[in-house]
C-alpha positions as protocol buffer text, in pm:
chain_id: "A"
residue {
  index: 1
  type: MET
  ca { x: -4652 y: -3213 z: 545 }
}
residue {
  index: 2
  type: LYS
  ca { x: -4954 y: -3164 z: 327 }
}
residue {
  index: 3
  type: LEU
  ca { x: -5090 y: -3468 z: 155 }
}
residue {
  index: 4
  type: GLN
  ca { x: -5227 y: -3392 z: -190 }
}
residue {
  index: 5
  type: ASP
  ca { x: -5606 y: -3383 z: -190 }
}
residue {
  index: 6
  type: HIS
  ca { x: -5775 y: -3370 z: -527 }
}
residue {
  index: 7
  type: THR
  ca { x: -6148 y: -3414 z: -468 }
}
residue {
  index: 8
  type: GLU
  ca { x: -6266 y: -3583 z: -152 }
}
residue {
  index: 9
  type: GLY
  ca { x: -6170 y: -3342 z: 126 }
}
residue {
  index: 10
  type: ARG
  ca { x: -6024 y: -3434 z: 464 }
}
residue {
  index: 11
  type: LEU
  ca { x: -6141 y: -3796 z: 460 }
}
residue {
  index: 12
  type: LYS
  ca { x: -5934 y: -3858 z: 148 }
}
residue {
  index: 13
  type: ASN
  ca { x: -5626 y: -3725 z: 331 }
}
residue {
  index: 14
  type: LYS
  ca { x: -5684 y: -3965 z: 620 }
}
residue {
  index: 15
  type: GLU
  ca { x: -5730 y: -4256 z: 381 }
}
residue {
  index: 16
  type: ILE
  ca { x: -5413 y: -4169 z: 193 }
}
residue {
  index: 17
  type: ALA
  ca { x: -5219 y: -4123 z: 518 }
}
residue {
  index: 18
  type: ALA
  ca { x: -5346 y: -4462 z: 638 }
}
residue {
  index: 19
  type: TYR
  ca { x: -5248 y: -4626 z: 309 }
}
residue {
  index: 20
  type: ILE
  ca { x: -4898 y: -4477 z: 315 }
}
residue {
  index: 21
  type: ALA
  ca { x: -4858 y: -4570 z: 683 }
}
residue {
  index: 22
  type: GLY
  ca { x: -4949 y: -4929 z: 596 }
}
residue {
  index: 23
  type: PHE
  ca { x: -4693 y: -4924 z: 319 }
}
residue {
  index: 24
  type: LEU
  ca { x: -4433 y: -4796 z: 566 }
}
residue {
  index: 25
  type: ASP
  ca { x: -4529 y: -5071 z: 811 }
}
residue {
  index: 26
  type: GLY
  ca { x: -4476 y: -5338 z: 546 }
}
residue {
  index: 27
  type: ASP
  ca { x: -4210 y: -5216 z: 303 }
}
residue {
  index: 28
  type: GLY
  ca { x: -4062 y: -4917 z: 477 }
}
residue {
  index: 29
  type: SER
  ca { x: -3799 y: -4822 z: 726 }
}
residue {
  index: 30
  type: VAL
  ca { x: -3767 y: -4560 z: 999 }
}
residue {
  index: 31
  type: ARG
  ca { x: -3421 y: -4505 z: 1141 }
}
residue {
  index: 32
  type: ILE
  ca { x: -3147 y: -4285 z: 1276 }
}
residue {
  index: 33
  type: GLN
  ca { x: -2809 y: -4308 z: 1107 }
}
residue {
  index: 34
  type: PHE
  ca { x: -2470 y: -4190 z: 1227 }
}
residue {
  index: 35
  type: GLN
  ca { x: -2222 y: -4089 z: 959 }
}
residue {
  index: 36
  type: PRO
  ca { x: -1865 y: -4025 z: 1058 }
}
residue {
  index: 37
  type: ARG
  ca { x: -1706 y: -3741 z: 867 }
}
residue {
  index: 38
  type: LYS
  ca { x: -1345 y: -3627 z: 869 }
}
residue {
  index: 39
  type: ASP
  ca { x: -1365 y: -3473 z: 1216 }
}
residue {
  index: 40
  type: THR
  ca { x: -1737 y: -3480 z: 1299 }
}
residue {
  index: 41
  type: LEU
  ca { x: -2025 y: -3721 z: 1335 }
}
residue {
  index: 42
  type: ARG
  ca { x: -2348 y: -3652 z: 1147 }
}
residue {
  index: 43
  type: VAL
  ca { x: -2683 y: -3766 z: 1289 }
}
residue {
  index: 44
  type: ARG
  ca { x: -2944 y: -3831 z: 1020 }
}
residue {
  index: 45
  type: ALA
  ca { x: -3313 y: -3916 z: 1039 }
}
residue {
  index: 46
  type: VAL
  ca { x: -3444 y: -4131 z: 754 }
}
residue {
  index: 47
  type: VAL
  ca { x: -3780 y: -4268 z: 639 }
}
residue {
  index: 48
  type: SER
  ca { x: -3772 y: -4491 z: 334 }
}
residue {
  index: 49
  type: PHE
  ca { x: -4007 y: -4701 z: 125 }
}
residue {
  index: 50
  type: ALA
  ca { x: -3885 y: -4981 z: -101 }
}
residue {
  index: 51
  type: GLN
  ca { x: -4020 y: -5185 z: -392 }
}
residue {
  index: 52
  type: LYS
  ca { x: -3866 y: -5395 z: -665 }
}
residue {
  index: 53
  type: TRP
  ca { x: -3784 y: -5227 z: -994 }
}
residue {
  index: 54
  type: GLY
  ca { x: -4089 y: -5177 z: -1210 }
}
residue {
  index: 55
  type: LYS
  ca { x: -4297 y: -5012 z: -937 }
}
residue {
  index: 56
  type: GLU
  ca { x: -4158 y: -4661 z: -994 }
}
residue {
  index: 57
  type: LYS
  ca { x: -4500 y: -4522 z: -1088 }
}
residue {
  index: 58
  type: GLU
  ca { x: -4644 y: -4628 z: -754 }
}
residue {
  index: 59
  type: MET
  ca { x: -4341 y: -4494 z: -568 }
}
residue {
  index: 60
  type: ARG
  ca { x: -4375 y: -4160 z: -750 }
}
residue {
  index: 61
  type: TRP
  ca { x: -4741 y: -4149 z: -640 }
}
residue {
  index: 62
  type: ILE
  ca { x: -4639 y: -4188 z: -274 }
}
residue {
  index: 63
  type: ARG
  ca { x: -4374 y: -3921 z: -323 }
}
residue {
  index: 64
  type: SER
  ca { x: -4630 y: -3686 z: -477 }
}
residue {
  index: 65
  type: GLN
  ca { x: -4872 y: -3745 z: -188 }
}
residue {
  index: 66
  type: LEU
  ca { x: -4603 y: -3672 z: 68 }
}
residue {
  index: 67
  type: GLY
  ca { x: -4465 y: -3384 z: -138 }
}
residue {
  index: 68
  type: ILE
  ca { x: -4108 y: -3472 z: -40 }
}
residue {
  index: 69
  type: GLY
  ca { x: -3831 y: -3725 z: -91 }
}
residue {
  index: 70
  type: TYR
  ca { x: -3630 y: -3863 z: -375 }
}
residue {
  index: 71
  type: LEU
  ca { x: -3638 y: -4188 z: -570 }
}
residue {
  index: 72
  type: TYR
  ca { x: -3341 y: -4392 z: -673 }
}
residue {
  index: 73
  type: GLN
  ca { x: -3271 y: -4738 z: -803 }
}
residue {
  index: 74
  type: ARG
  ca { x: -3040 y: -4946 z: -589 }
}
residue {
  index: 75
  type: ASN
  ca { x: -2800 y: -5206 z: -727 }
}
residue {
  index: 76
  type: ASP
  ca { x: -3010 y: -5483 z: -571 }
}
residue {
  index: 77
  type: HIS
  ca { x: -3301 y: -5408 z: -810 }
}
residue {
  index: 78
  type: ILE
  ca { x: -3496 y: -5212 z: -550 }
}
residue {
  index: 79
  type: THR
  ca { x: -3644 y: -4868 z: -604 }
}
residue {
  index: 80
  type: GLU
  ca { x: -3627 y: -4665 z: -285 }
}
residue {
  index: 81
  type: LEU
  ca { x: -3815 y: -4351 z: -189 }
}
residue {
  index: 82
  type: ARG
  ca { x: -3600 y: -4184 z: 71 }
}
residue {
  index: 83
  type: ILE
  ca { x: -3696 y: -3893 z: 297 }
}
residue {
  index: 84
  type: GLU
  ca { x: -3425 y: -3731 z: 506 }
}
residue {
  index: 85
  type: GLY
  ca { x: -3390 y: -3435 z: 736 }
}
residue {
  index: 86
  type: HIS
  ca { x: -3490 y: -3387 z: 1097 }
}
residue {
  index: 87
  type: GLU
  ca { x: -3782 y: -3149 z: 1037 }
}
residue {
  index: 88
  type: THR
  ca { x: -3907 y: -3330 z: 727 }
}
residue {
  index: 89
  type: VAL
  ca { x: -3896 y: -3674 z: 887 }
}
residue {
  index: 90
  type: GLU
  ca { x: -4069 y: -3538 z: 1196 }
}
residue {
  index: 91
  type: ARG
  ca { x: -4352 y: -3388 z: 986 }
}
residue {
  index: 92
  type: VAL
  ca { x: -4400 y: -3707 z: 785 }
}
residue {
  index: 93
  type: LEU
  ca { x: -4395 y: -3934 z: 1091 }
}
residue {
  index: 94
  type: LYS
  ca { x: -4640 y: -3717 z: 1286 }
}
residue {
  index: 95
  type: LYS
  ca { x: -4882 y: -3729 z: 994 }
}
residue {
  index: 96
  type: LEU
  ca { x: -4851 y: -4108 z: 957 }
}
residue {
  index: 97
  type: GLN
  ca { x: -4814 y: -4201 z: 1326 }
}
residue {
  index: 98
  type: PRO
  ca { x: -5187 y: -4238 z: 1406 }
}
residue {
  index: 99
  type: HIS
  ca { x: -5209 y: -4505 z: 1134 }
}
residue {
  index: 100
  type: ILE
  ca { x: -4887 y: -4697 z: 1203 }
}
residue {
  index: 101
  type: LEU
  ca { x: -4940 y: -5047 z: 1345 }
}
residue {
  index: 102
  type: LEU
  ca { x: -4623 y: -5254 z: 1316 }
}
residue {
  index: 103
  type: LYS
  ca { x: -4357 y: -4987 z: 1356 }
}
residue {
  index: 104
  type: LYS
  ca { x: -4513 y: -4788 z: 1640 }
}
residue {
  index: 105
  type: LYS
  ca { x: -4206 y: -4823 z: 1865 }
}
residue {
  index: 106
  type: GLN
  ca { x: -3963 y: -4729 z: 1588 }
}
residue {
  index: 107
  type: VAL
  ca { x: -4164 y: -4420 z: 1494 }
}
residue {
  index: 108
  type: ALA
  ca { x: -4205 y: -4312 z: 1857 }
}
residue {
  index: 109
  type: THR
  ca { x: -3833 y: -4360 z: 1923 }
}
residue {
  index: 110
  type: VAL
  ca { x: -3725 y: -4163 z: 1615 }
}
residue {
  index: 111
  type: LEU
  ca { x: -3960 y: -3881 z: 1719 }
}
residue {
  index: 112
  type: GLN
  ca { x: -3811 y: -3897 z: 2072 }
}
residue {
  index: 113
  type: ILE
  ca { x: -3459 y: -3869 z: 1929 }
}
residue {
  index: 114
  type: LEU
  ca { x: -3559 y: -3572 z: 1713 }
}
residue {
  index: 115
  type: GLN
  ca { x: -3688 y: -3395 z: 2024 }
}
residue {
  index: 116
  type: ILE
  ca { x: -3360 y: -3463 z: 2206 }
}
residue {
  index: 117
  type: LEU
  ca { x: -3163 y: -3324 z: 1910 }
}
residue {
  index: 118
  type: LYS
  ca { x: -3351 y: -2995 z: 1939 }
}
residue {
  index: 119
  type: LYS
  ca { x: -3197 y: -2935 z: 2282 }
}
residue {
  index: 120
  type: ASP
  ca { x: -2878 y: -2733 z: 2310 }
}
residue {
  index: 121
  type: ASN
  ca { x: -2726 y: -2997 z: 2538 }
}
residue {
  index: 122
  type: ALA
  ca { x: -2833 y: -3307 z: 2345 }
}
residue {
  index: 123
  type: ASP
  ca { x: -2680 y: -3622 z: 2493 }
}
residue {
  index: 124
  type: LEU
  ca { x: -2541 y: -3819 z: 2201 }
}
residue {
  index: 125
  type: ARG
  ca { x: -2487 y: -4127 z: 2416 }
}
residue {
  index: 126
  type: GLU
  ca { x: -2860 y: -4131 z: 2490 }
}
residue {
  index: 127
  type: ILE
  ca { x: -2936 y: -4083 z: 2120 }
}
residue {
  index: 128
  type: ALA
  ca { x: -2702 y: -4371 z: 2031 }
}
residue {
  index: 129
  type: LYS
  ca { x: -2874 y: -4601 z: 2284 }
}
residue {
  index: 130
  type: LEU
  ca { x: -3213 y: -4512 z: 2142 }
}
residue {
  index: 131
  type: ALA
  ca { x: -3087 y: -4564 z: 1786 }
}
residue {
  index: 132
  type: ASP
  ca { x: -2964 y: -4909 z: 1894 }
}
residue {
  index: 133
  type: LYS
  ca { x: -3313 y: -4979 z: 2030 }
}
residue {
  index: 134
  type: ILE
  ca { x: -3457 y: -4900 z: 1686 }
}
residue {
  index: 135
  type: SER
  ca { x: -3201 y: -5132 z: 1525 }
}
residue {
  index: 136
  type: ARG
  ca { x: -3302 y: -5417 z: 1754 }
}
residue {
  index: 137
  type: LEU
  ca { x: -3666 y: -5365 z: 1650 }
}
residue {
  index: 138
  type: ASN
  ca { x: -3576 y: -5363 z: 1279 }
}
residue {
  index: 139
  type: TYR
  ca { x: -3486 y: -5709 z: 1154 }
}
residue {
  index: 140
  type: VAL
  ca { x: -3261 y: -5582 z: 872 }
}
residue {
  index: 141
  type: THR
  ca { x: -3020 y: -5369 z: 1075 }
}
residue {
  index: 142
  type: VAL
  ca { x: -2865 y: -5641 z: 1286 }
}
residue {
  index: 143
  type: LYS
  ca { x: -2523 y: -5576 z: 1131 }
}
residue {
  index: 144
  type: LYS
  ca { x: -2523 y: -5204 z: 1205 }
}
residue {
  index: 145
  type: LYS
  ca { x: -2172 y: -5060 z: 1216 }
}
residue {
  index: 146
  type: TYR
  ca { x: -2228 y: -4734 z: 1405 }
}
residue {
  index: 147
  type: THR
  ca { x: -2375 y: -4863 z: 1731 }
}
residue {
  index: 148
  type: GLY
  ca { x: -2396 y: -4702 z: 2073 }
}
residue {
  index: 149
  type: LYS
  ca { x: -2060 y: -4862 z: 2156 }
}
residue {
  index: 150
  type: TYR
  ca { x: -1901 y: -4700 z: 1849 }
}
residue {
  index: 151
  type: ILE
  ca { x: -2056 y: -4362 z: 1931 }
}
residue {
  index: 152
  type: LYS
  ca { x: -1925 y: -4382 z: 2289 }
}
residue {
  index: 153
  type: ARG
  ca { x: -1570 y: -4443 z: 2163 }
}
residue {
  index: 154
  type: PHE
  ca { x: -1611 y: -4167 z: 1905 }
}
residue {
  index: 155
  type: LEU
  ca { x: -1724 y: -3918 z: 2168 }
}
residue {
  index: 156
  type: LYS
  ca { x: -1422 y: -3994 z: 2385 }
}
residue {
  index: 157
  type: SER
  ca { x: -1210 y: -3830 z: 2115 }
}
residue {
  index: 158
  type: HIS
  ca { x: -1380 y: -3495 z: 2206 }
}
residue {
  index: 159
  type: THR
  ca { x: -1471 y: -3433 z: 1843 }
}
residue {
  index: 160
  type: PRO
  ca { x: -1765 y: -3199 z: 1781 }
}
residue {
  index: 161
  type: VAL
  ca { x: -2077 y: -3373 z: 1653 }
}
residue {
  index: 162
  type: THR
  ca { x: -2276 y: -3232 z: 1363 }
}
residue {
  index: 163
  type: THR
  ca { x: -2651 y: -3272 z: 1341 }
}
residue {
  index: 164
  type: GLU
  ca { x: -2836 y: -3117 z: 1050 }
}
residue {
  index: 165
  type: ASP
  ca { x: -2823 y: -2761 z: 1171 }
}
residue {
  index: 166
  type: LYS
  ca { x: -2578 y: -2737 z: 1458 }
}
residue {
  index: 167
  type: THR
  ca { x: -2261 y: -2872 z: 1611 }
}
residue {
  index: 168
  type: ILE
  ca { x: -2278 y: -3026 z: 1955 }
}
residue {
  index: 169
  type: GLU
  ca { x: -1965 y: -2997 z: 2167 }
}
residue {
  index: 170
  type: ASN
  ca { x: -1891 y: -3312 z: 2362 }
}
residue {
  index: 171
  type: SER
  ca { x: -1837 y: -3289 z: 2735 }
}
């Protein structure tokens, strides 16, 4: 990820990264999502930032600094900047990680999961346990549907699991 730098060199990049990291700490989310499909299970990495409607200009500024993501307006009058994709989320989190204060454990755990997913023999039960750990750290996701327990039952069906770029056969 390259943060946009208009005039003040490397220091400006660090300041912008610190600002965006603070925004993520306060009004952002870092998570792993499982999405059941017809006969597969998709594992998604997500970083999002949220603000009430009317702050779209500021959200577009963050998007332009990160150079990635998309904005949309939710039905609950929140504008969300959402960044998805294993490689993209990893790049963004590594750039922001030195400045993160409140969500250090969530960021570290998502990065750990992304490393596990790179392995040919990724253990989805381990990933599900780690994703549950993130959910316990995030106050909003207490009603998460696709928990480690769900993933364990899903894997018993011997259905291949789809990550972003490969299918993992269950053993």
